[in-house]
N, C-alpha and C positions, 0 to 999 in steps of 0.2 A: 886524590879528590875529583880530579876531572872525569875520572873513569867512573865515579861513583854518582856525580850528579848527571853524567851520560846516562847512567842505567836507571836513575829514577825518572829521566825524560822519556827513555824509551817505554819504561814500566806505565808512565801515566799515558803516554800515546797510544799504547796496546789498551789499556783500560778505555780511554774515550773510544777507540776503535770498536772495541766489544759493544758497550753501551750504545753506541749509534747503530749498531748492527743489530742490537736487541730491539731498540726503538723502531727500526724501519721494518722489522717483521712484525712486531706488535701492531704498526699502523697499517700494514698491508691484511693483517688479519681482521682488524676492525673494519676495515674498509669492505672485505670480502662479507663479513657477518651484516652489516649494513645493506649491502647490495643486495642480498639474498633474504633479507629479512621482508617477511609479509608475502613473498612470492611461494606459492607452492606449485610442485607440478602436475597439473590438473590434466587428468585423463580417466578413461573409463574405469581404471583400477584403483583410482583415489575413492570413486564413489560408490563404495562397498562399505557397509556396516562392519565396525570391529569393535575392539575393545575399549575404544575412547570416541567413537562416534556411532550414531545411527543416521542411516541415509535413505531418504525416500526419493524416487527416480519418477518424474511424471513426464511421459512424452507429449508433445504439443498437441496431437490429435485427440488426447484424452481429457485436453483441458477445454478446447474450444472447436468448433467447425470453422470459426472465421480466422481465417490468417492473415497476419499483415507483414510487412517488411521487419517489424520490430517483435514480431511473436518468436521466442525463442525454440529451437528443434526440442530440446528437452529442458526442464527444469531440476534441480538437485536441491532439494530441503536437507540440510546436514545439521545434525543437533550434536555438539561435543559434549561429553559428559566425563566424571571422575565419581565413580561410586552410582550414587542415586541423584547427584546434584547436575544439572544441564549447566555447562560453564560456557557454551557459546551456542549462537544459532544463525547460520550464514545460508542464504540461498544464493546458488549460483546458476545463473540462466545462460544455457550454452547455445550459441548461434553457429552458422557455418563456417565462419570464419572471423580472426580478428577485425578486419575491417568492419563488417556487419555489426558487431559488438561496440566498437567505438561510434559507428554512426547512430546507434539506437540508445546509447545511454543517456542521452540530452533528454530522450522522451521519457524514460523511467525516472531520470531526475525530476523532472517536471511533474510527476505525480506525488500526490501529499506524503510527505517523507517524517510523517509521525511514526514513532518508534525504531527509526531507520538510524544506526550509529554512523554508518558511511556506506558509499556507493562508488565503486570504480571498477575499471576493466582488467581482467588479467588474461591476456591472450584472447582466445574466442569467447570468453565468460563475462557477464556482468556479474559482479559480487555484490550482494546486496548483504551487510553485517547488520544485525538488528541489536538494539539498544537492551542492556540488561534487563529492564523492565518488562520486554516483551517474553521473558521465558523463566523470570524470577520464580514463578508460582508451579512451574512443570518439573515433574521428576523425570528421571529418565525411564523409570518403568511405565509411566504413561507415555512417553514419547514409543516406547519400544512396543506397547500395546495398540497404539493409535496405528505405527508402521504396518505391523504383522496385520490389522483389520483391513486397512488400505491395499496391501498386496493381496489378500485373500479375495477383495472385490475386484481387482485388475483382472484375477485368475477365474472368475466366475464366468461361465459360457452365458453371455447376455441372449443369445439366440434360445437358450434352453429356458432362461428364465422367462422371456415373452411368450413361449409354447406353454409354460405352466401358468402363466397369467391369463392368456387366452381361454385357457380348458377352464380355469377357475370363473372366469366370466360367463362362460358359454353355461357351465352347470348352474350359476347362479340365477342366470336368466331363466333355464329348464324349469328351474325348481320354483320361481316366481311363478312363472305360467301354470305350473300344476296347483298352485295353490289358490288361483284365481276361481 
């Protein structure tokens, strides 16, 4: 009988040990999930359109001639989608380094936050998540067309457009003088 009681106690200790081990592993897994949740490995490879997102990248010199300390190097507009539904819209403002992003975030937080769900830093990026009402009436095909149009505009040779415009203006002026 004493041996039987000892076996039951050993089995009980073994079961408690296994349960404790499983619990410790589960806690570690949950901690890892929460620690990595919301963090995305952001680099140039991430900002490429794929089957889950459309991306428009704009360099700061394309936005404005006036550059300040809080002007991002690049701005990435990312539209997440499923089918033809937009499921999320996030702007990633890229700065030279993490310190610049952190020192600039307060200036962006002081701007009117209408339509903004959250704003935070992720490395050298200021991340602005838009509220659902900001993209609820937009379809993925609308976004794709807009991005394709913007990319086409970026690729247009502005010198060629100015030359065409100057030629048209000259021809119009000559025609006007001929009719007088």
